[in-house]
VEXDREN-2710 file (C-alpha; in Angstrom, 1 decimal):
% VEXDREN-2710
k/r/px/py/pz
1/MET/-49.7/-66.1/3.2
2/ILE/-48.7/-67.0/6.9
3/GLU/-50.5/-68.4/9.9
4/ILE/-49.1/-68.6/12.9
5/GLY/-50.7/-71.1/15.9
6/LEU/-50.1/-73.4/18.5
7/CYS/-50.7/-77.2/19.1
8/GLY/-53.9/-77.3/21.1
9/TRP/-55.9/-74.4/22.7
10/GLY/-56.0/-75.6/26.4
11/ASP/-52.6/-75.3/27.9
12/HIS/-51.9/-71.7/27.1
13/ASP/-52.4/-69.7/30.2
14/ALA/-51.0/-66.4/28.8
15/ILE/-53.6/-65.5/26.5
16/TYR/-56.4/-66.2/28.7
17/ALA/-57.2/-63.2/30.9
18/SER/-58.8/-65.6/33.2
19/PRO/-57.9/-68.9/34.3
20/LYS/-61.6/-69.7/34.3
21/GLU/-62.0/-69.0/30.6
22/LYS/-65.1/-71.0/29.9
23/ASN/-64.9/-71.4/26.0
24/LYS/-60.8/-71.2/25.7
25/LEU/-61.0/-72.1/21.8
26/ALA/-63.4/-69.0/21.2
27/ALA/-60.8/-67.1/23.2
28/TYR/-57.8/-68.6/21.4
29/ALA/-59.2/-67.7/17.9
30/ASN/-59.0/-63.8/19.2
31/TRP/-55.1/-64.5/19.0
32/PHE/-54.3/-66.9/16.2
33/PRO/-55.9/-68.2/12.9
34/THR/-54.7/-71.7/13.2
35/VAL/-54.5/-74.9/15.9
36/GLU/-53.3/-78.1/16.1
37/VAL/-56.0/-80.7/17.2
38/ASP/-54.1/-83.2/19.3
39/SER/-56.6/-84.9/21.2
40/SER/-57.8/-86.6/17.9
41/PHE/-54.2/-88.7/18.4
42/TYR/-55.6/-90.4/21.5
43/ALA/-58.9/-91.4/20.6
44/VAL/-61.2/-90.6/17.5
45/GLN/-63.6/-87.7/18.8
46/ALA/-67.3/-87.5/18.0
47/PRO/-68.2/-85.4/15.3
48/ARG/-70.4/-83.3/17.6
49/LEU/-67.2/-81.8/19.1
50/ALA/-66.3/-80.7/15.4
51/GLU/-69.3/-79.2/15.3
52/LYS/-68.7/-77.1/18.2
53/TRP/-65.1/-76.6/17.3
54/VAL/-66.3/-75.1/13.8
55/ALA/-68.9/-72.9/15.9
56/ASP/-66.7/-71.2/18.2
57/THR/-64.3/-70.4/15.6
58/PRO/-64.5/-67.3/13.0
59/PRO/-65.1/-68.5/9.1
60/ASN/-61.2/-68.3/8.3
61/PHE/-59.9/-70.1/11.1
62/ARG/-58.3/-73.3/10.5
63/PHE/-57.3/-76.6/12.0
64/VAL/-54.7/-79.1/11.6
65/VAL/-56.0/-82.4/13.0
66/LYS/-53.4/-85.2/14.4
67/ALA/-54.3/-88.6/13.0
68/TYR/-55.7/-91.0/15.2
69/GLN/-52.5/-93.1/16.8
70/GLY/-54.0/-96.3/15.4
71/MET/-53.4/-94.9/11.9
72/THR/-49.8/-94.2/12.4
73/GLY/-48.6/-97.3/14.3
74/HIS/-48.0/-95.7/17.8
75/THR/-50.3/-98.2/19.3
76/ARG/-47.9/-101.4/18.3
77/GLY/-49.3/-104.2/20.3
78/GLY/-52.5/-102.9/20.3
79/GLY/-53.1/-102.7/16.8
80/ILE/-56.2/-100.8/15.8
81/ARG/-58.3/-101.4/18.9
82/PRO/-61.2/-100.4/19.5
83/PHE/-62.2/-100.8/15.8
84/GLU/-62.8/-104.0/13.9
85/SER/-60.7/-103.1/10.9
86/GLU/-58.9/-100.5/9.6
87/GLU/-61.5/-99.9/7.3
88/ALA/-63.8/-99.2/10.2
89/MET/-60.8/-97.1/12.2
90/TYR/-60.2/-94.8/9.0
91/ALA/-64.4/-94.6/8.5
92/ALA/-64.7/-93.2/12.1
93/PHE/-61.8/-90.8/11.8
94/LEU/-63.0/-89.4/8.4
95/ALA/-66.7/-88.9/10.0
96/SER/-65.2/-87.1/13.0
97/ILE/-63.5/-84.3/11.1
98/GLU/-66.5/-84.3/8.1
99/PRO/-67.9/-81.4/10.3
100/ILE/-64.6/-79.4/9.8
101/ARG/-63.9/-80.2/6.7
102/ALA/-67.4/-79.5/5.3
103/ALA/-67.0/-75.8/6.8
104/GLY/-63.9/-75.1/4.6
105/LYS/-61.8/-75.1/7.9
106/LEU/-59.5/-78.2/7.7
107/SER/-56.1/-77.4/6.6
108/ALA/-54.8/-80.8/6.8
109/VAL/-54.7/-84.1/8.8
110/LEU/-51.1/-84.8/10.1
111/PHE/-49.8/-88.1/10.2
112/GLN/-46.8/-88.0/12.6
113/TYR/-45.1/-91.3/12.3
114/PRO/-43.2/-93.0/15.8
115/PRO/-39.4/-92.7/16.2
116/TRP/-39.3/-96.7/15.2
117/PHE/-41.1/-96.1/11.6
118/ARG/-38.1/-96.5/9.7
119/CYS/-37.3/-96.0/5.6
120/ASP/-37.7/-99.3/4.4
121/ARG/-40.4/-101.3/2.1
122/GLU/-43.1/-102.0/4.5
123/HIS/-43.5/-98.7/5.6
124/VAL/-43.5/-97.1/2.3
125/ALA/-46.4/-99.4/1.7
126/GLN/-48.1/-98.5/4.7
127/LEU/-48.0/-94.6/3.2
128/ARG/-49.4/-95.4/0.5
129/ALA/-52.4/-97.4/1.9
130/ALA/-52.7/-94.6/4.2
131/LYS/-53.0/-92.1/1.7
132/ALA/-55.5/-94.0/-0.5
133/ARG/-57.7/-94.3/2.4
134/MET/-57.9/-90.8/3.2
135/THR/-58.9/-90.1/-0.6
136/ASP/-59.0/-86.4/-1.5
137/ILE/-58.0/-85.0/2.2
138/PRO/-54.9/-82.9/2.3
139/CYS/-52.4/-85.1/4.5
140/ALA/-49.1/-83.7/5.9
141/LEU/-46.1/-86.2/6.7
142/GLU/-44.0/-86.0/9.7
143/PHE/-41.3/-88.4/10.3
144/ARG/-39.5/-88.8/13.8
145/HIS/-36.9/-91.5/12.2
146/GLN/-33.6/-90.2/10.9
147/SER/-33.3/-92.8/8.0
148/TRP/-35.8/-90.8/6.1
149/TYR/-33.1/-88.0/5.8
150/GLU/-30.1/-89.3/5.7
151/PRO/-28.2/-88.1/2.5
152/ALA/-28.6/-90.8/0.6
153/MET/-32.2/-90.8/0.9
154/ARG/-33.4/-87.1/1.5
155/GLU/-34.2/-86.2/-2.0
156/ARG/-36.1/-89.6/-2.7
157/THR/-37.9/-89.2/0.3
158/LEU/-39.2/-85.6/-0.9
159/ASP/-39.6/-86.7/-4.3
160/PHE/-41.9/-89.4/-2.8
161/THR/-43.5/-86.8/-0.7
162/ARG/-44.5/-84.9/-3.9
163/ARG/-45.4/-87.7/-6.1
164/GLU/-47.7/-89.2/-3.5
165/GLY/-49.4/-86.2/-3.0
166/TRP/-48.2/-85.7/0.8
167/ILE/-47.5/-82.4/2.6
168/HIS/-44.2/-82.1/3.9
169/THR/-44.0/-81.2/7.7
170/VAL/-40.5/-79.1/8.3
171/CYS/-39.7/-79.7/12.1
172/ASP/-37.4/-78.5/14.4
173/GLU/-36.5/-80.2/17.1
174/PRO/-33.9/-81.8/19.2
175/GLN/-31.1/-83.6/17.1
176/ALA/-31.0/-86.5/19.9
177/GLY/-30.0/-89.6/17.5
178/GLU/-32.1/-91.6/15.2
179/GLY/-35.3/-91.1/16.9
180/SER/-35.0/-87.3/15.9
181/VAL/-34.7/-85.7/11.9
182/PRO/-32.9/-82.8/11.1
183/ILE/-34.6/-79.3/9.6
184/VAL/-35.5/-80.0/5.8
185/GLU/-36.7/-77.0/4.3
186/ALA/-38.4/-77.8/1.4
187/VAL/-42.0/-77.7/-0.1
188/THR/-44.0/-80.5/-1.6
189/ASP/-47.2/-79.0/-1.8
190/ALA/-48.5/-75.8/-4.0
191/GLN/-51.0/-74.8/-1.3
192/LEU/-49.5/-75.8/2.0
193/SER/-46.0/-76.0/4.1
194/LEU/-46.4/-77.1/7.3
195/ILE/-43.8/-76.3/10.1
196/ARG/-43.8/-77.9/13.7
197/LEU/-41.8/-76.4/16.3
198/HIS/-41.0/-78.6/19.0
199/GLY/-37.8/-77.1/20.9
200/ARG/-34.6/-78.2/21.4
201/ASN/-34.4/-79.9/24.6
202/VAL/-32.2/-82.7/23.8
203/SER/-32.0/-84.1/27.4
204/GLY/-35.5/-84.4/27.6
205/TRP/-36.3/-85.9/24.2
206/HIS/-36.4/-89.4/25.1
207/SER/-38.2/-91.1/27.7
208/SER/-35.0/-92.8/29.4
209/GLY/-37.1/-93.9/32.4
210/GLN/-38.2/-90.1/33.1
211/PRO/-41.6/-89.8/35.0
212/ASN/-42.6/-86.8/33.7
213/TRP/-41.1/-87.4/30.3
214/ARG/-44.1/-85.9/28.5
215/ASP/-43.8/-82.9/30.6
216/VAL/-40.0/-82.3/29.9
217/ARG/-39.8/-83.6/26.5
218/TYR/-41.2/-79.9/25.1
219/LEU/-39.9/-77.6/27.9
220/TYR/-38.1/-75.4/25.9
221/ARG/-38.3/-71.3/25.2
222/TYR/-37.2/-70.0/21.9
223/ASN/-34.9/-67.4/22.1
224/ASP/-35.3/-63.9/19.5
225/ASP/-32.1/-65.4/17.4
226/GLU/-33.6/-68.8/17.1
227/LEU/-37.0/-67.3/16.0
228/GLU/-35.4/-64.6/13.3
229/GLU/-33.7/-67.7/11.5
230/TRP/-37.1/-69.5/11.5
231/ALA/-38.6/-66.2/10.1
232/GLN/-35.9/-66.1/7.4
233/ARG/-36.8/-69.8/6.6
234/ILE/-40.7/-69.1/6.8
235/ARG/-40.2/-66.0/4.1
236/ARG/-38.2/-68.7/1.7
237/LEU/-41.2/-71.0/2.1
238/ALA/-43.6/-68.5/1.8
239/GLU/-42.3/-67.9/-1.7
240/GLN/-43.1/-71.6/-2.9
241/THR/-46.3/-72.2/-1.4
242/GLU/-49.9/-70.5/-1.3
243/ARG/-50.1/-70.8/2.6
244/VAL/-47.4/-71.7/5.2
245/CYS/-48.8/-73.0/8.3
246/VAL/-46.4/-72.5/11.9
247/LEU/-47.3/-74.3/14.8
248/PHE/-45.6/-73.9/18.3
249/ASN/-45.4/-77.4/20.4
250/ASN/-42.9/-75.9/23.1
251/ASN/-46.1/-76.3/25.4
252/SER/-44.4/-77.4/28.7
253/GLY/-43.5/-74.4/30.3
254/GLY/-46.1/-71.9/28.8
255/ASP/-43.8/-70.7/26.2
256/ALA/-45.6/-71.5/23.1
257/ALA/-48.1/-68.7/23.1
258/ASP/-45.3/-65.8/23.8
259/ASN/-43.0/-67.4/21.1
260/ALA/-45.4/-67.5/18.4
261/LEU/-46.5/-63.9/19.1
262/THR/-43.0/-62.6/19.0
263/LEU/-42.3/-64.8/15.6
264/MET/-45.8/-63.1/14.4
265/ARG/-44.3/-59.2/15.2
266/MET/-41.1/-60.3/13.2
267/LEU/-43.0/-61.3/10.4
268/ASP/-45.5/-58.5/10.2
269/VAL/-48.2/-61.1/11.0
270/VAL/-50.6/-59.6/13.0
271/PRO/-53.1/-61.0/15.6
272/PRO/-56.8/-61.6/14.5
273/ARG/-57.2/-59.4/17.5
274/GLY/-55.2/-56.7/16.0
275/SER/-52.5/-56.6/19.0
276/TYR/-49.8/-58.6/20.2
277/ASP/-49.9/-57.7/23.7
278/LEU/-50.8/-60.5/26.4
279/PRO/-53.8/-59.8/28.5
280/VAL/-54.0/-58.1/31.8
281/LYS/-54.7/-61.0/33.9
282/ILE/-57.9/-61.1/36.1
283/GLU/-57.6/-62.4/39.5
284/PRO/-60.0/-63.3/42.0
285/GLU/-60.8/-60.3/44.2
286/PRO/-59.1/-61.1/47.9
287/VAL/-61.2/-61.8/50.8
288/ASP/-60.8/-60.0/53.8
289/GLN/-60.7/-62.6/56.7
290/LEU/-61.7/-60.2/58.8
291/ASP/-65.0/-60.0/57.2
292/LEU/-65.6/-63.7/57.6
293/PHE/-66.6/-62.6/61.3
294/ASP/-69.1/-59.5/60.3
295/LEU/-71.7/-61.9/60.7
296/PRO/-75.5/-61.1/62.1
297/ASP/-76.8/-61.2/65.1
298/THR/-78.7/-64.2/65.2
299/TRP/-75.8/-66.6/64.3
END
């Protein structure tokens, strides 16, 4: 089975008929059967939010939830704040996703490690500890440092991922030095293969003092030839695992939804709504300024 979706559901105006769409997740689920939750990276969310997400989506909808940044070392000097211990941090995170897991809608928790998380003994130990704390929750592993996939380490990294029970994340991202990884087409889990497409904006990948770095980083539109290359990879991966989940993260310019629907068409994956056509936008009715002066005599 191939599932295609987007990272987040709030930044994809192309799929909403109105910019004032009240329940964007419910509307999103008409187009895609899976989504990545990104807000969980910035803060451990309240379980009641997960309960609402479960209620707003159909029974077969699936979530990939991004691990909290304190769990992956992104906070650096900030450590595990606001939690008193790692145990408390993981317990709070597990409680936050429990409604999704209990509803059978959790594909995986994504552990995306930072660009400075290089391949060494200390970090391997951290990976083992993180996986143990997650108990039987499916966990996907994404690196940003090239050292994990250098020629001498690639197969050892993949063997470790299989042996420790991680789901390998196949990434497409700019090749911009040691803080980016190549496409590693491999499966480490019989149930799920995860693909994340970040775009190929080489000049925007690193901050380099850019004031709008996060907006620029994922500013990229895949062309049809690039998507066809991915369609071929996805078909190969689908022969090796039960489900392939593809997530587009090129959100900055509003390209993710259109790219995802194009790839779905290439793979004959029909959107839940049954059509690939983007909605006709409902624009606010124009106001005739002359009518502003058509007032009662008592005015």
